[in-house]
C-alpha positions in Angstrom: 0.0 0.0 0.0 1.4 3.3 -1.0 0.7 6.8 0.0 -0.9 7.8 -3.3 -1.9 6.7 -6.7 0.5 6.0 -9.5 0.1 8.2 -12.6 -2.1 5.7 -14.4 -4.5 5.3 -11.5 -4.6 9.0 -10.9 -5.4 9.7 -14.5 -8.2 7.1 -14.5 -9.6 8.5 -11.3 -9.7 12.1 -12.6 -11.2 11.0 -15.9 -14.0 9.1 -14.1 -14.5 12.1 -11.7 -14.8 14.5 -14.6 -17.3 12.3 -16.4 -19.7 12.4 -13.5 -22.5 15.1 -13.4 -22.1 17.9 -10.9 -22.9 17.0 -7.3 -22.8 13.3 -8.1 -20.1 12.5 -5.5 -17.1 10.4 -6.2 -16.6 7.4 -8.6 -17.7 4.3 -6.6 -15.0 2.1 -8.0 -12.2 4.4 -6.7 -10.9 5.3 -3.3 -11.5 9.0 -2.7 -8.4 9.4 -0.5 -5.7 7.4 -2.4 -7.2 7.8 -5.9 -6.6 4.1 -6.5 -9.1 1.7 -8.1 -10.8 -0.3 -5.4 -10.8 -4.1 -5.5 -13.2 -6.3 -3.5 -12.9 -5.8 0.3 -10.2 -3.2 -0.1 -10.4 -0.1 2.1 -8.3 3.0 2.8 -6.3 2.8 6.1 -5.3 6.0 7.8 -2.9 4.1 9.9 -0.8 2.9 7.0 -1.7 5.7 4.6 -3.0 3.7 1.7 -5.4 1.1 0.3 -5.2 -2.3 2.0 -6.5 -5.4 0.3 -8.9 -7.5 2.5 -8.7 -5.0 5.4 -10.4 -5.8 8.7 -9.6 -2.7 10.8 -6.9 -0.4 12.1 -5.9 -1.7 15.6 -4.3 0.7 18.1 -3.3 -2.2 20.4 -0.9 -3.8 17.8 -0.2 -0.5 16.1 -1.0 -1.5 12.5 -3.8 -2.6 10.3 -5.4 -6.0 10.7 -5.6 -7.5 7.2 -5.3 -10.8 5.3 -1.6 -11.2 6.0 -1.7 -10.8 9.8 -5.2 -12.0 10.7 -4.1 -15.4 12.2 -1.6 -13.6 14.4 -4.2 -11.1 15.5 -6.6 -13.9 16.5 -3.7 -15.5 18.4 -3.2 -12.2 20.2 -6.8 -12.1 21.2 -6.8 -15.6 22.5 -3.6 -14.9 24.5 -5.3 -11.8 26.0 -8.3 -13.8 27.0 -6.1 -16.5 28.6 -4.1 -13.8 30.5 -7.3 -12.3 31.9 -8.6 -15.8 32.9 -5.2 -16.6 34.6 -5.3 -13.2 36.4 -8.8 -13.9 37.7 -7.8 -17.4 38.8 -4.8 -16.1 40.7 -6.9 -13.3 42.2 -9.5 -15.8 43.3 -6.9 -17.9 45.2 -5.7 -14.8 47.1 -9.1 -13.2 47.6 -11.9 -15.9 47.7 -14.6 -13.1 47.8 -13.8 -12.4 44.2 -15.6 -15.6 43.2 -18.7 -14.5 45.1 -18.5 -11.1 43.5 -18.2 -12.6 40.0 -21.1 -14.9 40.6 -23.3 -12.1 41.8 -22.3 -9.9 38.8 -23.1 -12.8 36.4 -26.4 -13.8 38.1 -27.7 -10.3 38.8 -28.2 -11.0 42.5 -26.6 -8.9 45.2 -23.5 -10.4 46.8 -23.5 -11.0 50.6 -20.1 -11.2 52.2 -19.3 -12.6 55.6 -17.4 -10.3 58.0 -13.9 -11.5 58.8 -13.5 -12.9 62.2 -12.5 -10.3 64.8 -9.1 -10.4 66.3 -9.6 -9.0 69.7 -6.9 -9.4 72.4 
């Protein structure tokens, strides 16, 4: 993906634009920003500055566009993030057992009742 159109794409874009009647918008088979001819599922990515074939979305968490070439790695990243959250909650539940009660109450919609810790009077 480049920053702009090559001379041939730019000439085709401007010819198609000039052929449209006034106030008709932009040619639908071209990208308005990069002046390149669109292919199926291609979109302009502000993050990389050009057209991306089979684009999913711009992801700020990985700092690049999620597209056909890195989609399996992105899914792996998501699965690792979910596993890390589950591991964190499991570790937290072993240290603070009331977390399990809190999670159950949040998921079921019923208010949680916690037992007071035993008093340590001397």
